[in-house]
C-alpha positions in Angstrom: 22.8 7.0 103.0 26.5 6.9 102.4 27.2 6.1 98.7 30.3 3.8 98.3 33.1 5.6 96.8 33.6 3.1 93.9 30.1 3.7 92.7 29.7 6.4 90.1 26.5 7.9 89.2 25.3 7.7 85.4 25.8 11.1 84.7 29.5 11.0 86.2 30.3 7.9 83.9 28.9 9.6 80.9 31.0 12.8 81.9 34.2 10.7 82.2 33.6 8.9 78.9 33.1 12.2 77.2 36.3 13.5 78.7 38.4 10.4 77.7 37.1 10.7 74.3 37.7 14.5 73.9 41.3 13.8 75.3 41.6 10.7 72.6 40.4 13.2 70.1 42.8 15.9 70.9 45.8 13.4 70.9 44.5 11.8 67.7 44.1 15.2 66.1 47.7 16.4 67.0 49.0 13.1 65.5 47.0 13.2 62.5 47.8 16.8 62.1 51.6 15.9 62.3 51.1 13.2 59.8 49.1 15.5 57.4 52.0 18.1 57.8 54.6 15.6 57.1 52.7 14.5 53.9 52.0 18.0 52.9 55.8 18.8 53.4 56.8 16.0 51.0 54.1 16.7 48.7 55.0 20.5 48.5 58.8 19.2 47.8 57.6 17.1 45.0 55.5 19.7 43.4 58.4 22.2 43.6 60.6 19.7 41.9 58.1 18.9 39.3 57.2 22.5 38.9 60.7 23.1 37.9 60.7 20.5 35.4 57.3 21.6 34.1 58.5 24.9 33.7 61.6 23.8 31.9 59.5 21.7 29.6 57.1 24.5 28.9 60.0 26.9 28.1 61.4 24.3 25.7 57.8 23.8 24.0 57.5 27.8 23.8 61.0 28.0 22.3 60.3 25.2 19.9 56.9 26.7 18.9 58.2 30.1 18.3 61.2 28.7 16.1 58.6 26.8 14.1 56.5 29.9 13.7 59.2 31.9 12.6 60.5 29.3 10.2 56.8 29.0 8.6 56.4 32.9 8.4 59.8 32.9 6.9 59.1 30.4 4.2 55.7 32.2 3.5 57.3 35.6 3.1 59.9 34.2 0.8 57.2 32.4 -1.4 55.3 35.9 -1.3 58.2 37.8 -2.4 59.5 35.3 -5.0 56.0 35.0 -6.6 55.6 38.8 -6.7 58.8 39.5 -8.2 58.7 36.7 -10.6 55.3 38.2 -12.2 56.8 41.7 -12.8 59.8 42.4 -14.9 63.0 43.4 -13.5 63.3 47.3 -13.2 65.1 49.6 -10.6 62.1 49.5 -8.1 61.9 45.5 -8.6 65.7 45.3 -8.3 65.5 47.3 -4.9 62.9 44.8 -3.7 65.0 41.8 -4.8 67.9 43.2 -3.0 66.0 43.9 0.1 64.5 40.5 0.0 67.9 38.9 -0.4 69.2 40.9 2.5 66.1 40.2 4.7 65.5 36.3 3.9 69.0 35.4 2.6 67.9 34.3 -0.8 67.6 35.7 -4.2 64.1 34.9 -6.1 65.6 35.3 -9.3 68.9 36.0 -11.1 69.2 39.8 -11.7 69.1 40.9 -15.5 69.1 44.4 -14.4 72.2 46.1 -15.6 72.2 49.7 -14.4 73.6 52.4 -16.6 76.1 54.8 -15.0 73.1 57.4 -14.7 71.3 54.8 -12.9 74.0 54.3 -10.2 72.3 56.0 -7.0 71.9 55.0 -3.4 68.8 53.5 -2.3 67.8 56.6 -0.4 68.1 58.6 -3.6 65.8 56.1 -5.4 63.4 56.1 -2.4 63.3 60.1 -2.8 62.9 59.7 -6.4 59.8 57.3 -5.9 58.2 59.5 -3.5 58.2 62.1 -6.3 56.7 59.8 -8.9 53.3 59.4 -7.0 51.3 58.0 -9.8 53.8 55.6 -11.0 53.7 52.0 -9.7 55.8 49.4 -11.2 56.3 47.1 -8.2 53.9 44.3 -9.6 50.9 42.8 -8.2 50.9 41.8 -4.5 53.9 43.6 -3.2 54.6 47.1 -2.3 58.2 48.0 -0.8 56.7 51.3 0.6 54.4 49.3 3.1 55.0 50.0 6.7 56.2 46.4 7.7 59.6 47.1 6.1 61.7 48.2 8.8 63.6 51.4 7.9 67.3 50.1 8.4 66.6 47.6 5.6 65.8 50.4 3.2 69.3 51.5 3.6 70.9 49.6 0.8 74.3 50.2 -0.4 75.2 51.6 -4.0 74.2 49.2 -6.8 77.0 50.3 -8.8 80.7 50.3 -8.3 82.1 53.7 -7.6 
């Protein structure tokens, strides 16, 4: 019983179909992968461009926020110093605070009425040393202490207040 060559068994037909489907999937997979690669490359390029723009935008917003914060903090400090200096009468210590405030914030909270006599003409460092000896005296007024830690040391180096 010789079988004609054109006739295939059911199993052979199924095997050939499976083989053809597998080959089709492999070709299709390669094409799909190539399309996906092209899309991903374009997407990454777009992200890279937008990332630079986003980073620039973020940097601009951060700079604006820092500037706004500094401006608000400066205004609050000016108000605080001005209020504390207006509440207490002018004295050598308050004059020193006023001078420091004017050099620090670029304003003078009130016109100076303190007119030093020649024996009061000292440098700021000598005044600080004298203040440290007067432990019990506190004539700074309510709310502000110029001996607090938040005043940088270089701002306490004030010039002489009297002409020499």
